N, C-alpha and C positions, 0 to 999 in steps of 0.2 A: 504494500500500500504506500502511495506517495501523497502526502498532504501538504498543501501550501496554506500557511496562516498569514493573515494580513491584519494589521491594527496598530495604532500607535498614537503618540502625542501625549498621553497621560498614562499613569500606572493603572488606572481603571480599565484601559483598553489592552495594555500589554500583559499584565499579570494573569488575567483569565486565559489568554492564549497560551502563555507559558505553562500554566497549570494543566491545561488540557493536553498540550504537547508532551509534557512529562508523563502524564497518566497513560497516554497511548503508547509511548515508548516502553513503559513498564509492562504493559499488557502485550504489546507486539514489538519486541526489540528490533525486528527487521524493518520496521516502518521508516521510510525516508521522509524527513521533514525539512521544509524550507520556510523561513519567515521573511516576509517582505514588509518593509517599513520605510519611514522617512529618512532621508540622508542625514539630517541634522537634528534628529529627535532622540528622545530617551531610549527608544528601542534599539538604536544603532549601538548603544553601549550595553544595554541589559541583555539583549538576545544572545550575542556571542559569549557573554559572560556565563550564560545559562547552558552553553554548549551546543547551540543550534546554529546551522548555517544561516547567514543573513544576506539579503540583497536589498539594495536601496533604490527607491525612485524619488524623484523630486515632485512634490505636489503642494499646493497652497490652498488655504481656505479663502472664501470670498468674505470681504468686509461689508457689513450691512450699513454701517454709518457712513454717509457720504461726506468725506473730506477730501481735500486735494491729495493728501498723502495716501488715503485709502483708494482713490481712483487709480493711482499708480500701482498699488498692491493688487487691485483687481485685474488690471491689464496683465500683470505678471502671472496672476492665477489662471487667466484664460490661456496664456501661452503654455503654461505648465500642464494644462489639461491635455493638450496635444502631445507634448513631449512625454508625459507620464503614460499616455496610451501606447506610444511606440515602445517605451521601456518595458511596459507590462507585457506586451505581445512577445517581446524577445525573451523575457524571463519565463513566460508560460511555455513557449516552444522548447526552450532548453531543458526545463525541469519536467515538463509533461505530467502535471499532477493528476491524480485520480479524482480529487475533490479539493475544493478551496473553502476555507472557513475564515470569516471576517469577524472582528470583535470591536469595530468602531474606530472613528477617527477618519479624517479626510483621505488618508492614504489607502483606505479600503476600497474607495470608489473605483478608481481606474483599473486596478488589478482584478477585482471581482467582476466588474462589468465586462472586461475583455474575456475573462474566463468563461462567463456565461455565453458570450457570443461565439466562443470556440467550442461550445458544447460540453464544457467541464461543469459538473454540478457544483453549486455553491450553497453554503449555509451561513447564517449570520447569528452571532450571539449578541443580544442587547441586554446590558446589565442594569440599565436604568428603568424606572417606572414610566418615564416619558422618552420614547425613542428619539435618537438623534437624527439629524438631517441625512447622514450617510445611510443609516439603517432604512429610513423611509424610501430613499432613492433606490436602494438595492432590493426592496421588497418584491418588485415585479420580476426580478431575476431569480430570487432565492427558492430553493426547494423547501426550505423550512427556516423560519426565524425562531431561534430559541430565546426565551425571555427569562430574565432573572426574577422578575416581579410580574405577577398575574395582571396587574393593572395596565401593563404595556400593550396587551393584546388589543384593547379597544381602539388603539391608534393605528393599527396595522391593516385595516381593511380585511380583505378576503385572503390574504397571504396565509398559508399554513403555518400555524404557530404551536409551540410546545413549551410548557413551563419546565425548565430544567434547574432554575436557581442559578446562583453565581458560585463559582469555585471558591471554597474557603480553605485556607491553609490547614493541613492536618494537625499541626501543633496547636492551633486554636481550638479545633474540635476536641482534641484529646485532653486539653488542660483542665485540671480539677480545681474546684474552688477552695476546698479546705487545704489541700497540699500547697496551692499557690499562696494562700493567706499565711500559712505557716512559714513558707520560704521568705516572705516579705516582712516577717516579724510583726504582723498585725494582731490586734486584739479583737474583741467582739463588736466594737463600734462600727457603724456603717462606713464603708470605703467609697469615696467618690473619685472616679477616674475622669479626668478632663483633659482635652487636647484639641488643637485646631489644625493638625497635620504637621508634617516634619518642618515646614517653613514657619508655621504659626499663624494664628488669626488674631489680629489686634483687638477686634471687637470682643472675642471670647476672653482673651487675657484681661482686658480692662474690666469686663463684667465679673470675672472670677476673682479679681483682686480683693474686693471687699469681703467676699465669702471666706477666702483663705485667711485674711487678717482676723476675721471674727473667730474662725475655727482654731486659729493659733492661740486664742485667748480663752475660749470657752470649752475647747476640746470636744465639741459635740460630734464632729465627723473626723474621719481620717481622709487624707487626700493624697493622690498622686496626680500632679499637674504637669503636662508637657507644654512649655511655652513656645518652642520652635526657634528655628535659626534666625528669623528676622525680628525676634522680640527679645533680644538679649537685654533690653532695658527693663524687663519685668522685675527682676530681683530688686533693682533700685526703686522702682515704683512701690513695691511692697514695703521696703524699708521706710520710705517716706510716709506710708500709711500706718506705720507703727506695728508691723508684724513682729511677733515673737520669733526671732530667727532660730531659737533653740527648741521650738515646739516640736516634740517627737512625732506628732500626728500629721506633719506637713512634709511631703516629699516633692520638692520642686526640681524639675529637670528641663534641660533644653530639648532633649530627645528621649523618648521612651523606647529603649532598645530591647525590652522584654515584654512587648505588648501582649503576647499570648498569656503570660503569667499575670500581668496587671489586669487584663480584661477578665480573666477567670476569677480573680480575687474580688473584683468590684461588685458593689450592690447597685450603683447607679453610674451611668456613663453620660457625660456631657460632651457633645462633639458635633462636627459637621454631619452632612447627610449624603456622603459619597456612597455609591451602591455597594462596594465591597466592604466598607466599614459597617454598614447596616446589616449586611449578610453575616458578618462576624458577630455582631450583637445578637442576631437571631440564633446563630449556632450555639451561643453560650446562654441564651435565654436571659438577657440583661435588660433591665429597665433603662430607658434613655430619655434625656432632654436634648432634642435635636435643634440645632441652630443652622439651617441651610445657608450655604454661601449664595448670595445673590449674583455673584460674578462668574456664573458658569453658563454654558450654552443652554438656551431655552429654559432657563431656571429649573433644570432637571432635578437639582437637589431638593427643591421644595416638593416636587411630585414624589420623590423617593421618601421623604419624611412623611408626607400625608398618607402614603400607602400603609405606613405603620400606625400613624395616629388614628386613622379611620378604623383600624382593627383593635384599638385599645392597647397597642404595643409600644407606645412612646408618647411623650408630650413634645410640643413644638413651641419655640419662640422665634419668630422671624427677626432677622437682624434689625429691621427698622423699629422693632418694639423692644429690642434688647437693652436693658439697663441693669446695673448691679442689683438694684432693689427687686426688679422683676425676676431675675435669675434666682436670687436668694429666697424669695417668696415661693417660687415654683419648687425649688429643692425641698424647702421646709414642709410644704404641703404634701409632697410625695412621701416624706418620712413620718408624717403625723400618725399614720396608721401603717404598721408593718405589712398588713395585708395588701396595701396599695402597691408597694414595691413588688411583692410576690405576684400580684395579678398582672401588672404590666409586663414583668419578666416572663410569666407563663404565656401571655399572648404573643410576645416576641418569639418565644421558642416554638409556638405553633406555626409561625411563618417560616421557620428555618428549614432549609433543604441541605442535608448533609452529604448527599451523594450526587452533587451536580456534575462532577467529572464523569461518572458512570453514565448518567442520563445523556450528557452531550456525546459521549462515545457511542452510545447506542443509536442516537439520531444519525450520526455519521455513517455507521454501519448500515442502517436501514436505507439511507439515501443511496449509498453505494450499491446496495442490493437491487435498487430500482423499484 
């Protein structure tokens, strides 16, 4: 079997593809895998590091806001549509895949569209509750669109869809709460895990500051907070607000490098609403306060969050409504009754899909079988 994967631009597009590729190689070691991505994107670094062959094409997204600079970018994007098409044809002829799988990002468009025109079956995995532009564009060519969230199906018309969930790292699935709490030296008080991604989110950091300061003094909660690479000012902010820097219940980090352990140990998670992050919350059955980033394509994080909120599996605070007081009140209200935390976590767990890799693998085999 020869499989071509395409996807890139963000970890949310790259990591699912790598997870499935690794799973298939474990099941069928003789499988040949080629990953096609952007020349100057994250995947150009991550894919070879994961041990897979990588080929690059140059493609750009179109800018919707009309400015003089964006007009120039859109002219370049049009030119790259034609050059990417030629590059894609060359790659497809040389590799001759049996099937192509896309996981999102502009780079998927040219290669999967050309594959379909050449008679190669294509499948697409959409991790978000609101499908991206590329997924919608490829829908008419796809044999199947695999969705990470049930809600995505209603945006995809008559295209054959199947709920597979999003691949979740095995170490997240396996992590045990009691073992993790013990390894972190925690006591019986609630643990709040909060983060805004590896780079950090200013709004979350500023809103969390008051709660962290209060907890350092009253000891009500235990905290692990990741402030991120671009928010190295946070320790100084906390100092100015009078945090007890010796408080044993506050664990402040730039980056959380043992996320599987921290997530398993947590009682409540405060975070953005990226698709993979939410799938990990569901896999662990964790209550969440979700603060979707408004700076993402088609506001998809809001849709991801609402898929959980509508099922009683999380609470949401939109960034426009986020204040330190609002966040603290929301957290306190969740912990007022211990059954509330348990109920939200139970509803999150009900959404979890732990065998996404196997489901995706079975779809690929079924499509190949015709």
